mmCIF entry with sequence, helices, sheets and N, C-alpha, C, O atoms, coordinates in Angstrom:
data_MODEL
# 
_entry.id   MODEL 
# 
_entity.id                         1 
_entity.type                       polymer 
_entity.pdbx_number_of_molecules   1 
# 
_entity_poly.entity_id                      1 
_entity_poly.type                           'polypeptide(L)' 
_entity_poly.nstd_linkage                   no 
_entity_poly.nstd_monomer                   no 
_entity_poly.pdbx_seq_one_letter_code       MTPLERTLARALTEVVIRLDLSDDDAITPAATMQVLQPVAVLLQDLSEQGHR 
_entity_poly.pdbx_seq_one_letter_code_can   MTPLERTLARALTEVVIRLDLSDDDAITPAATMQVLQPVAVLLQDLSEQGHR 
_entity_poly.pdbx_strand_id                 A 
# 
loop_
_entity_poly_seq.entity_id 
_entity_poly_seq.num 
_entity_poly_seq.mon_id 
_entity_poly_seq.hetero 
1 1  MET n 
1 2  THR n 
1 3  PRO n 
1 4  LEU n 
1 5  GLU n 
1 6  ARG n 
1 7  THR n 
1 8  LEU n 
1 9  ALA n 
1 10 ARG n 
1 11 ALA n 
1 12 LEU n 
1 13 THR n 
1 14 GLU n 
1 15 VAL n 
1 16 VAL n 
1 17 ILE n 
1 18 ARG n 
1 19 LEU n 
1 20 ASP n 
1 21 LEU n 
1 22 SER n 
1 23 ASP n 
1 24 ASP n 
1 25 ASP n 
1 26 ALA n 
1 27 ILE n 
1 28 THR n 
1 29 PRO n 
1 30 ALA n 
1 31 ALA n 
1 32 THR n 
1 33 MET n 
1 34 GLN n 
1 35 VAL n 
1 36 LEU n 
1 37 GLN n 
1 38 PRO n 
1 39 VAL n 
1 40 ALA n 
1 41 VAL n 
1 42 LEU n 
1 43 LEU n 
1 44 GLN n 
1 45 ASP n 
1 46 LEU n 
1 47 SER n 
1 48 GLU n 
1 49 GLN n 
1 50 GLY n 
1 51 HIS n 
1 52 ARG n 
# 
_struct_asym.id          A 
_struct_asym.entity_id   1 
# 
loop_
_struct_conf.conf_type_id 
_struct_conf.id 
_struct_conf.pdbx_PDB_helix_id 
_struct_conf.beg_label_comp_id 
_struct_conf.beg_label_asym_id 
_struct_conf.beg_label_seq_id 
_struct_conf.pdbx_beg_PDB_ins_code 
_struct_conf.end_label_comp_id 
_struct_conf.end_label_asym_id 
_struct_conf.end_label_seq_id 
_struct_conf.pdbx_end_PDB_ins_code 
_struct_conf.beg_auth_comp_id 
_struct_conf.beg_auth_asym_id 
_struct_conf.beg_auth_seq_id 
_struct_conf.end_auth_comp_id 
_struct_conf.end_auth_asym_id 
_struct_conf.end_auth_seq_id 
_struct_conf.pdbx_PDB_helix_class 
_struct_conf.details 
_struct_conf.pdbx_PDB_helix_length 
HELX_P HELX_P1 AA1 PRO A 3  ? LEU A 21 ? PRO A 3  LEU A 21 1 ? 19 
HELX_P HELX_P2 AA2 PRO A 29 ? GLY A 50 ? PRO A 29 GLY A 50 1 ? 22 
# 
_struct_conf_type.id          HELX_P 
_struct_conf_type.criteria    ? 
_struct_conf_type.reference   ? 
# 
loop_
_atom_site.group_PDB 
_atom_site.id 
_atom_site.type_symbol 
_atom_site.label_atom_id 
_atom_site.label_alt_id 
_atom_site.label_comp_id 
_atom_site.label_asym_id 
_atom_site.label_entity_id 
_atom_site.label_seq_id 
_atom_site.pdbx_PDB_ins_code 
_atom_site.Cartn_x 
_atom_site.Cartn_y 
_atom_site.Cartn_z 
_atom_site.occupancy 
_atom_site.B_iso_or_equiv 
_atom_site.pdbx_formal_charge 
_atom_site.auth_seq_id 
_atom_site.auth_comp_id 
_atom_site.auth_asym_id 
_atom_site.auth_atom_id 
_atom_site.pdbx_PDB_model_num 
ATOM 1   N N  . MET A 1 1  ? 0.846   -1.163  -0.005  1.00 0.00 ? 1  MET A N  1 
ATOM 2   C CA . MET A 1 1  ? -0.006  0.005   -0.014  1.00 0.00 ? 1  MET A CA 1 
ATOM 3   C C  . MET A 1 1  ? 0.897   1.219   0.005   1.00 0.00 ? 1  MET A C  1 
ATOM 4   O O  . MET A 1 1  ? 1.837   1.318   0.794   1.00 0.00 ? 1  MET A O  1 
ATOM 5   N N  . THR A 1 2  ? 0.576   2.156   -0.907  1.00 0.00 ? 2  THR A N  1 
ATOM 6   C CA . THR A 1 2  ? 1.371   3.386   -0.984  1.00 0.00 ? 2  THR A CA 1 
ATOM 7   C C  . THR A 1 2  ? 1.003   4.335   0.158   1.00 0.00 ? 2  THR A C  1 
ATOM 8   O O  . THR A 1 2  ? -0.046  4.177   0.781   1.00 0.00 ? 2  THR A O  1 
ATOM 9   N N  . PRO A 1 3  ? 1.870   5.328   0.437   1.00 0.00 ? 3  PRO A N  1 
ATOM 10  C CA . PRO A 1 3  ? 1.538   6.301   1.459   1.00 0.00 ? 3  PRO A CA 1 
ATOM 11  C C  . PRO A 1 3  ? 0.210   7.021   1.187   1.00 0.00 ? 3  PRO A C  1 
ATOM 12  O O  . PRO A 1 3  ? -0.565  7.285   2.106   1.00 0.00 ? 3  PRO A O  1 
ATOM 13  N N  . LEU A 1 4  ? -0.033  7.330   -0.076  1.00 0.00 ? 4  LEU A N  1 
ATOM 14  C CA . LEU A 1 4  ? -1.300  7.987   -0.453  1.00 0.00 ? 4  LEU A CA 1 
ATOM 15  C C  . LEU A 1 4  ? -2.509  7.110   -0.138  1.00 0.00 ? 4  LEU A C  1 
ATOM 16  O O  . LEU A 1 4  ? -3.494  7.582   0.429   1.00 0.00 ? 4  LEU A O  1 
ATOM 17  N N  . GLU A 1 5  ? -2.428  5.833   -0.508  1.00 0.00 ? 5  GLU A N  1 
ATOM 18  C CA . GLU A 1 5  ? -3.494  4.896   -0.251  1.00 0.00 ? 5  GLU A CA 1 
ATOM 19  C C  . GLU A 1 5  ? -3.730  4.742   1.259   1.00 0.00 ? 5  GLU A C  1 
ATOM 20  O O  . GLU A 1 5  ? -4.871  4.687   1.717   1.00 0.00 ? 5  GLU A O  1 
ATOM 21  N N  . ARG A 1 6  ? -2.668  4.675   1.997   1.00 0.00 ? 6  ARG A N  1 
ATOM 22  C CA . ARG A 1 6  ? -2.753  4.525   3.441   1.00 0.00 ? 6  ARG A CA 1 
ATOM 23  C C  . ARG A 1 6  ? -3.425  5.765   4.077   1.00 0.00 ? 6  ARG A C  1 
ATOM 24  O O  . ARG A 1 6  ? -4.276  5.637   4.957   1.00 0.00 ? 6  ARG A O  1 
ATOM 25  N N  . THR A 1 7  ? -3.025  6.957   3.616   1.00 0.00 ? 7  THR A N  1 
ATOM 26  C CA . THR A 1 7  ? -3.618  8.185   4.113   1.00 0.00 ? 7  THR A CA 1 
ATOM 27  C C  . THR A 1 7  ? -5.096  8.287   3.756   1.00 0.00 ? 7  THR A C  1 
ATOM 28  O O  . THR A 1 7  ? -5.909  8.699   4.583   1.00 0.00 ? 7  THR A O  1 
ATOM 29  N N  . LEU A 1 8  ? -5.442  7.918   2.535   1.00 0.00 ? 8  LEU A N  1 
ATOM 30  C CA . LEU A 1 8  ? -6.870  7.946   2.132   1.00 0.00 ? 8  LEU A CA 1 
ATOM 31  C C  . LEU A 1 8  ? -7.697  6.938   2.925   1.00 0.00 ? 8  LEU A C  1 
ATOM 32  O O  . LEU A 1 8  ? -8.838  7.217   3.293   1.00 0.00 ? 8  LEU A O  1 
ATOM 33  N N  . ALA A 1 9  ? -7.133  5.796   3.181   1.00 0.00 ? 9  ALA A N  1 
ATOM 34  C CA . ALA A 1 9  ? -7.848  4.773   3.983   1.00 0.00 ? 9  ALA A CA 1 
ATOM 35  C C  . ALA A 1 9  ? -8.055  5.275   5.414   1.00 0.00 ? 9  ALA A C  1 
ATOM 36  O O  . ALA A 1 9  ? -9.131  5.089   5.981   1.00 0.00 ? 9  ALA A O  1 
ATOM 37  N N  . ARG A 1 10 ? -7.057  5.896   5.992   1.00 0.00 ? 10 ARG A N  1 
ATOM 38  C CA . ARG A 1 10 ? -7.191  6.427   7.347   1.00 0.00 ? 10 ARG A CA 1 
ATOM 39  C C  . ARG A 1 10 ? -8.222  7.564   7.386   1.00 0.00 ? 10 ARG A C  1 
ATOM 40  O O  . ARG A 1 10 ? -9.016  7.648   8.323   1.00 0.00 ? 10 ARG A O  1 
ATOM 41  N N  . ALA A 1 11 ? -8.208  8.423   6.384   1.00 0.00 ? 11 ALA A N  1 
ATOM 42  C CA . ALA A 1 11 ? -9.169  9.538   6.347   1.00 0.00 ? 11 ALA A CA 1 
ATOM 43  C C  . ALA A 1 11 ? -10.597 9.008   6.218   1.00 0.00 ? 11 ALA A C  1 
ATOM 44  O O  . ALA A 1 11 ? -11.503 9.464   6.916   1.00 0.00 ? 11 ALA A O  1 
ATOM 45  N N  . LEU A 1 12 ? -10.780 8.068   5.345   1.00 0.00 ? 12 LEU A N  1 
ATOM 46  C CA . LEU A 1 12 ? -12.110 7.469   5.145   1.00 0.00 ? 12 LEU A CA 1 
ATOM 47  C C  . LEU A 1 12 ? -12.588 6.786   6.436   1.00 0.00 ? 12 LEU A C  1 
ATOM 48  O O  . LEU A 1 12 ? -13.757 6.896   6.805   1.00 0.00 ? 12 LEU A O  1 
ATOM 49  N N  . THR A 1 13 ? -11.700 6.102   7.098   1.00 0.00 ? 13 THR A N  1 
ATOM 50  C CA . THR A 1 13 ? -12.017 5.437   8.345   1.00 0.00 ? 13 THR A CA 1 
ATOM 51  C C  . THR A 1 13 ? -12.457 6.449   9.395   1.00 0.00 ? 13 THR A C  1 
ATOM 52  O O  . THR A 1 13 ? -13.439 6.219   10.101  1.00 0.00 ? 13 THR A O  1 
ATOM 53  N N  . GLU A 1 14 ? -11.752 7.551   9.502   1.00 0.00 ? 14 GLU A N  1 
ATOM 54  C CA . GLU A 1 14 ? -12.089 8.589   10.457  1.00 0.00 ? 14 GLU A CA 1 
ATOM 55  C C  . GLU A 1 14 ? -13.469 9.161   10.174  1.00 0.00 ? 14 GLU A C  1 
ATOM 56  O O  . GLU A 1 14 ? -14.242 9.371   11.108  1.00 0.00 ? 14 GLU A O  1 
ATOM 57  N N  . VAL A 1 15 ? -13.802 9.420   8.916   1.00 0.00 ? 15 VAL A N  1 
ATOM 58  C CA . VAL A 1 15 ? -15.099 9.961   8.528   1.00 0.00 ? 15 VAL A CA 1 
ATOM 59  C C  . VAL A 1 15 ? -16.205 8.977   8.912   1.00 0.00 ? 15 VAL A C  1 
ATOM 60  O O  . VAL A 1 15 ? -17.201 9.362   9.525   1.00 0.00 ? 15 VAL A O  1 
ATOM 61  N N  . VAL A 1 16 ? -16.028 7.727   8.553   1.00 0.00 ? 16 VAL A N  1 
ATOM 62  C CA . VAL A 1 16 ? -17.041 6.724   8.847   1.00 0.00 ? 16 VAL A CA 1 
ATOM 63  C C  . VAL A 1 16 ? -17.251 6.576   10.339  1.00 0.00 ? 16 VAL A C  1 
ATOM 64  O O  . VAL A 1 16 ? -18.392 6.522   10.799  1.00 0.00 ? 16 VAL A O  1 
ATOM 65  N N  . ILE A 1 17 ? -16.190 6.510   11.092  1.00 0.00 ? 17 ILE A N  1 
ATOM 66  C CA . ILE A 1 17 ? -16.320 6.355   12.543  1.00 0.00 ? 17 ILE A CA 1 
ATOM 67  C C  . ILE A 1 17 ? -17.013 7.577   13.156  1.00 0.00 ? 17 ILE A C  1 
ATOM 68  O O  . ILE A 1 17 ? -17.919 7.425   13.976  1.00 0.00 ? 17 ILE A O  1 
ATOM 69  N N  . ARG A 1 18 ? -16.607 8.750   12.778  1.00 0.00 ? 18 ARG A N  1 
ATOM 70  C CA . ARG A 1 18 ? -17.225 9.950   13.342  1.00 0.00 ? 18 ARG A CA 1 
ATOM 71  C C  . ARG A 1 18 ? -18.685 10.076  12.987  1.00 0.00 ? 18 ARG A C  1 
ATOM 72  O O  . ARG A 1 18 ? -19.487 10.493  13.823  1.00 0.00 ? 18 ARG A O  1 
ATOM 73  N N  . LEU A 1 19 ? -19.055 9.724   11.762  1.00 0.00 ? 19 LEU A N  1 
ATOM 74  C CA . LEU A 1 19 ? -20.471 9.734   11.390  1.00 0.00 ? 19 LEU A CA 1 
ATOM 75  C C  . LEU A 1 19 ? -21.256 8.705   12.185  1.00 0.00 ? 19 LEU A C  1 
ATOM 76  O O  . LEU A 1 19 ? -22.356 8.980   12.663  1.00 0.00 ? 19 LEU A O  1 
ATOM 77  N N  . ASP A 1 20 ? -20.685 7.526   12.319  1.00 0.00 ? 20 ASP A N  1 
ATOM 78  C CA . ASP A 1 20 ? -21.370 6.442   13.020  1.00 0.00 ? 20 ASP A CA 1 
ATOM 79  C C  . ASP A 1 20 ? -21.577 6.782   14.499  1.00 0.00 ? 20 ASP A C  1 
ATOM 80  O O  . ASP A 1 20 ? -22.620 6.461   15.069  1.00 0.00 ? 20 ASP A O  1 
ATOM 81  N N  . LEU A 1 21 ? -20.602 7.419   15.112  1.00 0.00 ? 21 LEU A N  1 
ATOM 82  C CA . LEU A 1 21 ? -20.666 7.698   16.528  1.00 0.00 ? 21 LEU A CA 1 
ATOM 83  C C  . LEU A 1 21 ? -21.284 9.071   16.866  1.00 0.00 ? 21 LEU A C  1 
ATOM 84  O O  . LEU A 1 21 ? -21.431 9.406   18.041  1.00 0.00 ? 21 LEU A O  1 
ATOM 85  N N  . SER A 1 22 ? -21.637 9.848   15.862  1.00 0.00 ? 22 SER A N  1 
ATOM 86  C CA . SER A 1 22 ? -22.171 11.169  16.137  1.00 0.00 ? 22 SER A CA 1 
ATOM 87  C C  . SER A 1 22 ? -23.554 11.086  16.749  1.00 0.00 ? 22 SER A C  1 
ATOM 88  O O  . SER A 1 22 ? -24.299 10.135  16.509  1.00 0.00 ? 22 SER A O  1 
ATOM 89  N N  . ASP A 1 23 ? -23.891 12.097  17.546  1.00 0.00 ? 23 ASP A N  1 
ATOM 90  C CA . ASP A 1 23 ? -25.223 12.189  18.138  1.00 0.00 ? 23 ASP A CA 1 
ATOM 91  C C  . ASP A 1 23 ? -26.261 12.468  17.050  1.00 0.00 ? 23 ASP A C  1 
ATOM 92  O O  . ASP A 1 23 ? -25.960 13.118  16.049  1.00 0.00 ? 23 ASP A O  1 
ATOM 93  N N  . ASP A 1 24 ? -27.485 11.972  17.254  1.00 0.00 ? 24 ASP A N  1 
ATOM 94  C CA . ASP A 1 24 ? -28.537 12.196  16.300  1.00 0.00 ? 24 ASP A CA 1 
ATOM 95  C C  . ASP A 1 24 ? -28.839 13.671  16.132  1.00 0.00 ? 24 ASP A C  1 
ATOM 96  O O  . ASP A 1 24 ? -29.362 14.086  15.098  1.00 0.00 ? 24 ASP A O  1 
ATOM 97  N N  . ASP A 1 25 ? -28.509 14.482  17.159  1.00 0.00 ? 25 ASP A N  1 
ATOM 98  C CA . ASP A 1 25 ? -28.729 15.927  17.069  1.00 0.00 ? 25 ASP A CA 1 
ATOM 99  C C  . ASP A 1 25 ? -27.705 16.579  16.131  1.00 0.00 ? 25 ASP A C  1 
ATOM 100 O O  . ASP A 1 25 ? -27.999 17.597  15.504  1.00 0.00 ? 25 ASP A O  1 
ATOM 101 N N  . ALA A 1 26 ? -26.524 16.003  16.037  1.00 0.00 ? 26 ALA A N  1 
ATOM 102 C CA . ALA A 1 26 ? -25.461 16.585  15.193  1.00 0.00 ? 26 ALA A CA 1 
ATOM 103 C C  . ALA A 1 26 ? -25.700 16.257  13.735  1.00 0.00 ? 26 ALA A C  1 
ATOM 104 O O  . ALA A 1 26 ? -25.533 17.125  12.879  1.00 0.00 ? 26 ALA A O  1 
ATOM 105 N N  . ILE A 1 27 ? -26.081 15.045  13.431  1.00 0.00 ? 27 ILE A N  1 
ATOM 106 C CA . ILE A 1 27 ? -26.402 14.626  12.057  1.00 0.00 ? 27 ILE A CA 1 
ATOM 107 C C  . ILE A 1 27 ? -27.408 13.482  12.184  1.00 0.00 ? 27 ILE A C  1 
ATOM 108 O O  . ILE A 1 27 ? -27.219 12.535  12.948  1.00 0.00 ? 27 ILE A O  1 
ATOM 109 N N  . THR A 1 28 ? -28.459 13.604  11.422  1.00 0.00 ? 28 THR A N  1 
ATOM 110 C CA . THR A 1 28 ? -29.547 12.619  11.536  1.00 0.00 ? 28 THR A CA 1 
ATOM 111 C C  . THR A 1 28 ? -29.066 11.279  10.998  1.00 0.00 ? 28 THR A C  1 
ATOM 112 O O  . THR A 1 28 ? -28.169 11.232  10.156  1.00 0.00 ? 28 THR A O  1 
ATOM 113 N N  . PRO A 1 29 ? -29.656 10.191  11.478  1.00 0.00 ? 29 PRO A N  1 
ATOM 114 C CA . PRO A 1 29 ? -29.294 8.870   10.933  1.00 0.00 ? 29 PRO A CA 1 
ATOM 115 C C  . PRO A 1 29 ? -29.537 8.780   9.424   1.00 0.00 ? 29 PRO A C  1 
ATOM 116 O O  . PRO A 1 29 ? -28.781 8.118   8.713   1.00 0.00 ? 29 PRO A O  1 
ATOM 117 N N  . ALA A 1 30 ? -30.572 9.432   8.942   1.00 0.00 ? 30 ALA A N  1 
ATOM 118 C CA . ALA A 1 30 ? -30.831 9.383   7.501   1.00 0.00 ? 30 ALA A CA 1 
ATOM 119 C C  . ALA A 1 30 ? -29.701 10.087  6.725   1.00 0.00 ? 30 ALA A C  1 
ATOM 120 O O  . ALA A 1 30 ? -29.268 9.602   5.679   1.00 0.00 ? 30 ALA A O  1 
ATOM 121 N N  . ALA A 1 31 ? -29.241 11.198  7.228   1.00 0.00 ? 31 ALA A N  1 
ATOM 122 C CA . ALA A 1 31 ? -28.147 11.919  6.575   1.00 0.00 ? 31 ALA A CA 1 
ATOM 123 C C  . ALA A 1 31 ? -26.884 11.117  6.611   1.00 0.00 ? 31 ALA A C  1 
ATOM 124 O O  . ALA A 1 31 ? -26.129 11.091  5.639   1.00 0.00 ? 31 ALA A O  1 
ATOM 125 N N  . THR A 1 32 ? -26.639 10.453  7.735   1.00 0.00 ? 32 THR A N  1 
ATOM 126 C CA . THR A 1 32 ? -25.464 9.583   7.841   1.00 0.00 ? 32 THR A CA 1 
ATOM 127 C C  . THR A 1 32 ? -25.507 8.490   6.770   1.00 0.00 ? 32 THR A C  1 
ATOM 128 O O  . THR A 1 32 ? -24.503 8.211   6.114   1.00 0.00 ? 32 THR A O  1 
ATOM 129 N N  . MET A 1 33 ? -26.676 7.879   6.603   1.00 0.00 ? 33 MET A N  1 
ATOM 130 C CA . MET A 1 33 ? -26.788 6.811   5.612   1.00 0.00 ? 33 MET A CA 1 
ATOM 131 C C  . MET A 1 33 ? -26.619 7.339   4.198   1.00 0.00 ? 33 MET A C  1 
ATOM 132 O O  . MET A 1 33 ? -26.100 6.629   3.337   1.00 0.00 ? 33 MET A O  1 
ATOM 133 N N  . GLN A 1 34 ? -27.044 8.562   3.939   1.00 0.00 ? 34 GLN A N  1 
ATOM 134 C CA . GLN A 1 34 ? -26.872 9.149   2.615   1.00 0.00 ? 34 GLN A CA 1 
ATOM 135 C C  . GLN A 1 34 ? -25.375 9.307   2.283   1.00 0.00 ? 34 GLN A C  1 
ATOM 136 O O  . GLN A 1 34 ? -24.971 9.228   1.122   1.00 0.00 ? 34 GLN A O  1 
ATOM 137 N N  . VAL A 1 35 ? -24.593 9.524   3.297   1.00 0.00 ? 35 VAL A N  1 
ATOM 138 C CA . VAL A 1 35 ? -23.142 9.668   3.098   1.00 0.00 ? 35 VAL A CA 1 
ATOM 139 C C  . VAL A 1 35 ? -22.494 8.300   3.002   1.00 0.00 ? 35 VAL A C  1 
ATOM 140 O O  . VAL A 1 35 ? -21.658 8.072   2.127   1.00 0.00 ? 35 VAL A O  1 
ATOM 141 N N  . LEU A 1 36 ? -22.862 7.391   3.883   1.00 0.00 ? 36 LEU A N  1 
ATOM 142 C CA . LEU A 1 36 ? -22.166 6.119   3.998   1.00 0.00 ? 36 LEU A CA 1 
ATOM 143 C C  . LEU A 1 36 ? -22.563 5.111   2.930   1.00 0.00 ? 36 LEU A C  1 
ATOM 144 O O  . LEU A 1 36 ? -21.732 4.292   2.538   1.00 0.00 ? 36 LEU A O  1 
ATOM 145 N N  . GLN A 1 37 ? -23.793 5.137   2.446   1.00 0.00 ? 37 GLN A N  1 
ATOM 146 C CA . GLN A 1 37 ? -24.217 4.141   1.466   1.00 0.00 ? 37 GLN A CA 1 
ATOM 147 C C  . GLN A 1 37 ? -23.395 4.193   0.182   1.00 0.00 ? 37 GLN A C  1 
ATOM 148 O O  . GLN A 1 37 ? -22.937 3.140   -0.261  1.00 0.00 ? 37 GLN A O  1 
ATOM 149 N N  . PRO A 1 38 ? -23.181 5.334   -0.435  1.00 0.00 ? 38 PRO A N  1 
ATOM 150 C CA . PRO A 1 38 ? -22.332 5.346   -1.646  1.00 0.00 ? 38 PRO A CA 1 
ATOM 151 C C  . PRO A 1 38 ? -20.911 4.881   -1.377  1.00 0.00 ? 38 PRO A C  1 
ATOM 152 O O  . PRO A 1 38 ? -20.292 4.244   -2.228  1.00 0.00 ? 38 PRO A O  1 
ATOM 153 N N  . VAL A 1 39 ? -20.390 5.198   -0.191  1.00 0.00 ? 39 VAL A N  1 
ATOM 154 C CA . VAL A 1 39 ? -19.043 4.748   0.181   1.00 0.00 ? 39 VAL A CA 1 
ATOM 155 C C  . VAL A 1 39 ? -19.021 3.226   0.245   1.00 0.00 ? 39 VAL A C  1 
ATOM 156 O O  . VAL A 1 39 ? -18.096 2.588   -0.257  1.00 0.00 ? 39 VAL A O  1 
ATOM 157 N N  . ALA A 1 40 ? -20.047 2.649   0.868   1.00 0.00 ? 40 ALA A N  1 
ATOM 158 C CA . ALA A 1 40 ? -20.133 1.188   0.985   1.00 0.00 ? 40 ALA A CA 1 
ATOM 159 C C  . ALA A 1 40 ? -20.197 0.522   -0.387  1.00 0.00 ? 40 ALA A C  1 
ATOM 160 O O  . ALA A 1 40 ? -19.574 -0.516  -0.612  1.00 0.00 ? 40 ALA A O  1 
ATOM 161 N N  . VAL A 1 41 ? -20.945 1.120   -1.287  1.00 0.00 ? 41 VAL A N  1 
ATOM 162 C CA . VAL A 1 41 ? -21.058 0.575   -2.653  1.00 0.00 ? 41 VAL A CA 1 
ATOM 163 C C  . VAL A 1 41 ? -19.717 0.618   -3.351  1.00 0.00 ? 41 VAL A C  1 
ATOM 164 O O  . VAL A 1 41 ? -19.313 -0.356  -3.987  1.00 0.00 ? 41 VAL A O  1 
ATOM 165 N N  . LEU A 1 42 ? -19.012 1.755   -3.235  1.00 0.00 ? 42 LEU A N  1 
ATOM 166 C CA . LEU A 1 42 ? -17.696 1.850   -3.860  1.00 0.00 ? 42 LEU A CA 1 
ATOM 167 C C  . LEU A 1 42 ? -16.709 0.829   -3.278  1.00 0.00 ? 42 LEU A C  1 
ATOM 168 O O  . LEU A 1 42 ? -15.925 0.232   -4.016  1.00 0.00 ? 42 LEU A O  1 
ATOM 169 N N  . LEU A 1 43 ? -16.747 0.636   -1.992  1.00 0.00 ? 43 LEU A N  1 
ATOM 170 C CA . LEU A 1 43 ? -15.866 -0.329  -1.363  1.00 0.00 ? 43 LEU A CA 1 
ATOM 171 C C  . LEU A 1 43 ? -16.212 -1.774  -1.794  1.00 0.00 ? 43 LEU A C  1 
ATOM 172 O O  . LEU A 1 43 ? -15.323 -2.603  -1.990  1.00 0.00 ? 43 LEU A O  1 
ATOM 173 N N  . GLN A 1 44 ? -17.488 -2.048  -1.933  1.00 0.00 ? 44 GLN A N  1 
ATOM 174 C CA . GLN A 1 44 ? -17.882 -3.387  -2.420  1.00 0.00 ? 44 GLN A CA 1 
ATOM 175 C C  . GLN A 1 44 ? -17.377 -3.597  -3.836  1.00 0.00 ? 44 GLN A C  1 
ATOM 176 O O  . GLN A 1 44 ? -16.843 -4.661  -4.149  1.00 0.00 ? 44 GLN A O  1 
ATOM 177 N N  . ASP A 1 45 ? -17.539 -2.595  -4.701  1.00 0.00 ? 45 ASP A N  1 
ATOM 178 C CA . ASP A 1 45 ? -17.056 -2.687  -6.072  1.00 0.00 ? 45 ASP A CA 1 
ATOM 179 C C  . ASP A 1 45 ? -15.556 -2.906  -6.111  1.00 0.00 ? 45 ASP A C  1 
ATOM 180 O O  . ASP A 1 45 ? -15.057 -3.701  -6.908  1.00 0.00 ? 45 ASP A O  1 
ATOM 181 N N  . LEU A 1 46 ? -14.827 -2.187  -5.234  1.00 0.00 ? 46 LEU A N  1 
ATOM 182 C CA . LEU A 1 46 ? -13.391 -2.317  -5.160  1.00 0.00 ? 46 LEU A CA 1 
ATOM 183 C C  . LEU A 1 46 ? -13.019 -3.745  -4.749  1.00 0.00 ? 46 LEU A C  1 
ATOM 184 O O  . LEU A 1 46 ? -12.099 -4.343  -5.307  1.00 0.00 ? 46 LEU A O  1 
ATOM 185 N N  . SER A 1 47 ? -13.732 -4.270  -3.785  1.00 0.00 ? 47 SER A N  1 
ATOM 186 C CA . SER A 1 47 ? -13.458 -5.619  -3.314  1.00 0.00 ? 47 SER A CA 1 
ATOM 187 C C  . SER A 1 47 ? -13.711 -6.643  -4.421  1.00 0.00 ? 47 SER A C  1 
ATOM 188 O O  . SER A 1 47 ? -12.931 -7.583  -4.576  1.00 0.00 ? 47 SER A O  1 
ATOM 189 N N  . GLU A 1 48 ? -14.782 -6.475  -5.186  1.00 0.00 ? 48 GLU A N  1 
ATOM 190 C CA . GLU A 1 48 ? -15.081 -7.378  -6.263  1.00 0.00 ? 48 GLU A CA 1 
ATOM 191 C C  . GLU A 1 48 ? -14.041 -7.284  -7.378  1.00 0.00 ? 48 GLU A C  1 
ATOM 192 O O  . GLU A 1 48 ? -13.701 -8.293  -7.997  1.00 0.00 ? 48 GLU A O  1 
ATOM 193 N N  . GLN A 1 49 ? -13.538 -6.082  -7.635  1.00 0.00 ? 49 GLN A N  1 
ATOM 194 C CA . GLN A 1 49 ? -12.508 -5.924  -8.659  1.00 0.00 ? 49 GLN A CA 1 
ATOM 195 C C  . GLN A 1 49 ? -11.241 -6.636  -8.291  1.00 0.00 ? 49 GLN A C  1 
ATOM 196 O O  . GLN A 1 49 ? -10.529 -7.144  -9.157  1.00 0.00 ? 49 GLN A O  1 
ATOM 197 N N  . GLY A 1 50 ? -10.952 -6.677  -7.007  1.00 0.00 ? 50 GLY A N  1 
ATOM 198 C CA . GLY A 1 50 ? -9.735  -7.343  -6.511  1.00 0.00 ? 50 GLY A CA 1 
ATOM 199 C C  . GLY A 1 50 ? -9.813  -8.853  -6.662  1.00 0.00 ? 50 GLY A C  1 
ATOM 200 O O  . GLY A 1 50 ? -8.785  -9.529  -6.638  1.00 0.00 ? 50 GLY A O  1 
ATOM 201 N N  . HIS A 1 51 ? -11.018 -9.393  -6.816  1.00 0.00 ? 51 HIS A N  1 
ATOM 202 C CA . HIS A 1 51 ? -11.200 -10.849 -6.931  1.00 0.00 ? 51 HIS A CA 1 
ATOM 203 C C  . HIS A 1 51 ? -11.224 -11.316 -8.374  1.00 0.00 ? 51 HIS A C  1 
ATOM 204 O O  . HIS A 1 51 ? -11.309 -12.516 -8.638  1.00 0.00 ? 51 HIS A O  1 
ATOM 205 N N  . ARG A 1 52 ? -11.150 -10.385 -9.303  1.00 0.00 ? 52 ARG A N  1 
ATOM 206 C CA . ARG A 1 52 ? -11.201 -10.763 -10.739 1.00 0.00 ? 52 ARG A CA 1 
ATOM 207 C C  . ARG A 1 52 ? -9.853  -11.114 -11.263 1.00 0.00 ? 52 ARG A C  1 
ATOM 208 O O  . ARG A 1 52 ? -9.716  -11.451 -12.439 1.00 0.00 ? 52 ARG A O  1 
# 
């Protein structure tokens, strides 16, 4: 893994964790899902590409 890939992975992890652990008053669960769902789809696609 390159330094850029490592940094991007760490940044994405921080965003996901902070969204997941945020209070419902800070960001609604629906808004959290709107952010996280496309990320999950991209990660699934990436995982499938690695298996080809």
